[in-house]
Steps between C-alpha positions, in 0.01 A plus 500: 500500500414866563197659339596688179241771573627770730303636794492839325335349190240326713430823687460693172262235365289517816490881484394486135227246579366711788507819290314327217245371749438851636459644149254225413301565815476872423378413150233266638386764749474777240355301209136545612553878486614497137152561350455806725837633393432448129156664528653801674770531235243472219286777652797736526 
């Protein structure tokens, strides 16, 4: 019995997962800088 999920759907799901992973990594990298950013904004 063939798989009901097409190769295109699998590829899209993988792309979405990778994109979400990259966004999450950027968030984790920038989170420590948030207090500096908020202080700067408050001073201006």
